[in-house]
C-alpha positions in Angstrom: -27.2 60.1 4.8 -24.7 59.7 7.5 -23.2 56.2 7.8 -22.5 54.8 11.2 -19.3 52.9 11.8 -19.6 49.9 14.0 -16.8 48.8 16.1 -16.6 45.2 17.1 -14.7 44.4 20.2 -13.4 40.9 20.6 -12.7 39.9 24.2 -9.0 39.3 24.8 -9.7 35.8 26.0 -11.4 34.9 22.7 -8.6 36.3 20.6 -6.1 34.3 22.7 -8.1 31.2 22.1 -8.1 31.7 18.3 -4.3 32.4 18.5 -3.7 29.1 20.4 -5.8 27.1 17.9 -4.2 28.6 14.8 -0.6 28.7 16.0 -0.1 24.9 15.8 -1.5 24.8 12.3 1.2 27.1 11.1 3.9 24.7 12.0 2.1 21.5 11.0 3.2 21.5 7.4 5.6 18.7 6.7 8.6 18.8 4.5 8.3 15.9 2.1 11.4 14.5 0.4 11.3 12.1 -2.5 14.0 9.7 -3.5 13.8 8.2 -6.9 14.6 4.5 -6.6 15.5 2.4 -9.6 17.0 -1.0 -10.4 20.4 0.6 -9.9 19.5 0.9 -6.2 18.4 -2.8 -6.0 14.8 -2.7 -7.2 14.2 -5.8 -9.2 12.6 -3.9 -12.1 11.8 -0.3 -12.8 8.1 -0.8 -13.8 6.4 -0.6 -10.4 2.7 -1.6 -10.6 1.7 -1.6 -6.9 2.9 -0.1 -3.6 2.0 -0.5 0.0 3.5 0.0 3.4 3.2 -2.5 6.2 2.7 -2.0 9.9 6.4 -2.3 10.5 7.2 0.6 8.2 8.6 -1.5 5.3 7.7 -0.3 1.8 6.6 -3.0 -0.6 6.9 -2.5 -4.4 5.3 -4.9 -6.9 7.0 -5.0 -10.3 6.9 -7.0 -13.4 9.8 -9.0 -12.1 9.1 -9.7 -8.4 8.1 -8.3 -5.1 10.5 -5.9 -3.4 10.7 -5.1 0.4 12.4 -1.8 1.1 13.7 -0.8 4.6 14.8 2.6 3.5 18.3 1.5 2.7 18.2 -1.8 0.8 15.9 -4.2 -0.9 14.9 -7.8 -0.3 13.5 -9.3 -3.5 10.9 -12.1 -3.5 10.5 -14.1 -6.7 8.8 -17.3 -7.8 10.9 -20.4 -7.5 9.5 -23.2 -9.6 8.2 -26.2 -7.5 8.5 -24.2 -4.2 5.0 -23.4 -2.9 6.5 -21.1 -0.3 7.3 -18.5 -2.9 5.0 -16.1 -4.7 3.2 -17.8 -7.6 4.4 -15.3 -10.2 7.0 -12.5 -10.6 4.4 -10.2 -12.2 2.9 -8.4 -9.2 -0.3 -6.6 -10.0 -1.8 -5.6 -6.6 -0.6 -5.2 -3.0 -2.7 -4.6 0.1 -1.9 -4.5 3.9 -5.0 -5.4 5.9 -6.0 -4.1 9.4 -4.3 -7.1 11.0 -1.0 -6.3 9.4 -1.1 -9.1 6.7 0.4 -8.3 3.4 -1.6 -9.6 0.4 -0.1 -9.9 -3.0 -2.0 -10.3 -6.3 -0.4 -11.5 -9.5 -1.1 -11.9 -13.2 -1.8 -15.6 -12.7 -4.9 -14.9 -10.6 -3.6 -16.4 -7.4 -3.7 -14.5 -4.1 -0.5 -14.7 -2.0 -0.4 -13.9 1.8 3.0 -13.1 3.2 3.9 -15.0 6.4 6.2 -12.6 8.2 7.3 -15.1 10.9 8.6 -17.7 8.3 9.4 -15.1 5.6 7.5 -17.0 2.9 4.1 -17.0 1.2 0.8 -18.9 1.3 -0.9 -19.2 -2.1 -4.7 -19.0 -2.1 -6.6 -20.1 -5.1 -9.6 -18.1 -6.1 -12.8 -19.7 -7.6 -12.1 -21.0 -11.1 -13.0 -18.7 -14.0 -13.0 -21.4 -16.6 -13.0 -25.2 -17.1 -9.2 -25.7 -17.0 -9.1 -25.6 -13.2 -7.5 -22.2 -12.5 -8.4 -18.5 -12.4 -7.1 -16.9 -15.6 -7.9 -13.4 -14.6 -5.1 -11.3 -13.1 -5.8 -9.7 -9.8 -6.3 -6.0 -10.2 -7.2 -4.9 -6.7 -7.4 -6.1 -3.1 -9.5 -4.5 -0.3 -10.9 -5.3 3.1 -14.5 -5.1 4.2 -15.8 -3.8 7.5 -15.9 -7.3 9.0 -12.3 -8.2 7.9 -13.3 -10.0 4.8 -10.7 -9.7 2.0 -12.2 -8.8 -1.4 -10.3 -9.4 -4.6 -11.0 -7.7 -7.9 -9.9 -9.4 -11.1 -9.7 -8.3 -14.7 -12.9 -8.9 -16.7 
């Protein structure tokens, strides 16, 4: 039996279109560079438990010893100051989240939610519903998310 060879001709305009679509994809790969940042570089503690980036491009790192704002060159460290309600409620940061409006939310092991006030460079503490009779939430915040309508959801341990 004799086999027939089929030749497929692709119009030049179609080949040019495919070339134009695929060419940008070849150059779209990005070179990623990683820099290892430690307490020697100004990080308050090496155990980073949460990371987020805000709308201004700052990187925020939550550690066991404070919240760290990184501008690519240096750190600003935010820690609890006893009897100062404008500071985060605990140095043990367990969750970070940047919402669609650009607000930074900070969860801690004490079970309080902290919202960063960028204009005043301080924090508003938000108490969650009580988890027991002693008048405070004893469950550390494990996750923070935003619902479709802008509602902030907080996940706690247990």
